[in-house]
KOLFIDO-141637 format. One record per residue (C-alpha): x, y, z; residue number from 0. Coordinates in Angstrom, 3 decimals. Last residue first. Layout:
<kolvexs>
<<X; Y; Z>; NUM> ...
</kolvexs>
This chain:
<kolvexs>
<<-32.421; 47.223; 33.979>; 101> <<-30.394; 50.113; 34.065>; 100> <<-27.559; 48.996; 35.866>; 99> <<-27.337; 46.054; 33.077>; 98> <<-26.935; 48.461; 30.562>; 97> <<-24.522; 50.732; 32.591>; 96> <<-22.153; 47.415; 33.174>; 95> <<-22.492; 46.103; 29.406>; 94> <<-21.134; 49.487; 28.537>; 93> <<-18.053; 49.047; 31.521>; 92> <<-17.210; 46.089; 30.154>; 91> <<-17.652; 47.008; 26.657>; 90> <<-15.051; 50.040; 27.331>; 89> <<-12.475; 47.893; 28.954>; 88> <<-12.500; 44.858; 26.125>; 87> <<-12.375; 47.682; 23.093>; 86> <<-9.024; 48.783; 25.413>; 85> <<-7.518; 45.088; 25.782>; 84> <<-7.359; 44.834; 21.925>; 83> <<-6.390; 48.232; 21.465>; 82> <<-3.510; 48.025; 23.764>; 81> <<-2.418; 44.136; 22.223>; 80> <<-3.039; 45.990; 18.872>; 79> <<-0.409; 48.525; 19.555>; 78> <<-0.753; 51.218; 21.452>; 77> <<2.281; 50.690; 23.830>; 76> <<4.374; 53.852; 23.164>; 75> <<6.160; 50.904; 21.565>; 74> <<3.137; 49.614; 20.588>; 73> <<2.969; 52.088; 18.613>; 72> <<5.424; 51.851; 15.300>; 71> <<8.695; 50.110; 15.291>; 70> <<9.517; 51.059; 11.700>; 69> <<7.254; 54.245; 11.385>; 68> <<7.134; 55.736; 14.795>; 67> <<10.677; 55.440; 14.390>; 66> <<10.787; 57.449; 11.675>; 65> <<9.074; 59.465; 12.779>; 64> <<11.422; 60.244; 15.212>; 63> <<14.230; 60.791; 12.825>; 62> <<12.576; 63.829; 11.076>; 61> <<11.902; 65.018; 14.519>; 60> <<15.591; 65.079; 15.515>; 59> <<16.225; 66.210; 11.339>; 58> <<14.407; 69.317; 11.930>; 57> <<15.421; 69.722; 15.937>; 56> <<19.143; 69.051; 15.188>; 55> <<18.754; 71.041; 11.935>; 54> <<16.952; 73.882; 12.902>; 53> <<19.325; 74.329; 16.298>; 52> <<22.589; 74.175; 13.524>; 51> <<20.928; 77.674; 12.246>; 50> <<23.203; 79.429; 15.416>; 49> <<23.279; 82.959; 14.654>; 48> <<26.498; 85.035; 15.616>; 47> <<29.262; 82.143; 15.114>; 46> <<27.958; 82.218; 11.095>; 45> <<31.015; 80.874; 8.812>; 44> <<32.957; 78.642; 12.189>; 43> <<29.943; 77.947; 14.362>; 42> <<27.620; 77.190; 11.237>; 41> <<30.654; 74.806; 10.339>; 40> <<31.407; 72.788; 13.262>; 39> <<27.504; 72.422; 14.027>; 38> <<27.151; 71.086; 10.975>; 37> <<29.853; 68.740; 11.008>; 36> <<28.996; 68.159; 14.311>; 35> <<25.260; 67.089; 13.245>; 34> <<26.215; 64.450; 10.465>; 33> <<28.282; 61.597; 12.275>; 32> <<24.645; 61.308; 14.365>; 31> <<22.420; 61.984; 12.105>; 30> <<23.952; 59.969; 9.214>; 29> <<23.448; 56.797; 12.106>; 28> <<20.338; 57.519; 13.053>; 27> <<19.728; 56.885; 9.204>; 26> <<21.387; 53.814; 8.631>; 25> <<19.826; 52.678; 12.060>; 24> <<16.672; 53.304; 10.315>; 23> <<17.098; 51.223; 7.166>; 22> <<18.390; 48.807; 9.087>; 21> <<15.054; 47.908; 10.710>; 20> <<13.021; 48.898; 7.846>; 19> <<15.562; 45.875; 6.212>; 18> <<14.989; 43.621; 9.211>; 17> <<11.363; 44.557; 8.542>; 16> <<10.934; 43.542; 4.752>; 15> <<13.074; 40.467; 5.458>; 14> <<10.396; 39.398; 8.181>; 13> <<8.140; 39.848; 5.701>; 12> <<9.909; 37.879; 3.561>; 11> <<10.793; 35.010; 4.575>; 10> <<7.251; 34.425; 6.899>; 9> <<5.884; 34.737; 3.067>; 8> <<8.168; 31.870; 2.227>; 7> <<7.230; 29.988; 5.382>; 6> <<3.521; 30.288; 4.305>; 5> <<4.033; 29.128; 1.000>; 4> <<5.966; 26.221; 2.664>; 3> <<3.245; 25.362; 4.641>; 2> <<1.135; 24.897; 1.212>; 1> <<3.165; 22.643; -0.726>; 0> 
</kolvexs>
């Protein structure tokens, strides 16, 4: 009974993660497909001012934060494992300092 509950919770969590990943890829696809339309429209109607750069960089920043929210800091090397290793490293340094004083 408890095993079924644990499996169900794991399934729900995995499904949620898959939906987050899917949402990110949809967001990225909309970006890739919309950007040429924005650029072409800008160059056709207002060729003297390239306002499409605002869309390019603004949307790219939004995609970066979406990516960060979905995949987290672990892809940047700053996940839980990094935290644990850093804590151990700092504790070892502190122990060495304390041993050298005493």
